[in-house]
Phi, psi and omega in degrees: 000126181286142175078009180286132177299149183302315181300319179294317179299316181293333178284342183258348187235141179280162177300320180298314181294320178298317178297319178297319178296321179296319178294316179300317179299324178297328180270323184225082183302145177220169180103200186299327185275340186307315182296339184274345185297313180298320178294321180294322178296314179298313181298318180291326177296314179296316180297318181291326178293335183250007181280158179288148179300135177089355177272158184292132177296149178265133179267153176306325180300329179292337183261358181283138175294149180264116180265113179248143177289141179297143179291137176288127181280139173275169176300319179298321177300314182296318178296320178299317178295316179300320179295319179295317180295317180298316179297319180293320182283331182260006180069026178086359179278141180256000000 
């Protein structure tokens, strides 16, 4: 179930089942990154076929996009963005 809180998921699943899912994910990845794996393999194969002799081979992991969680904005961050937008829309006039 998408969006289920961790505590709720852990109350519904046994340790054994969670471990089995972790092992399965290791063998057959799923989720947001899964569609990129085939592309990363293709890209690394092409890069390695065209790399200079004696250079380090590129691994598929090197070609995977890095998914980072967005940084939580502080109140000061939000005020700063609002000030920039206000300045941009008013041409810097206060």
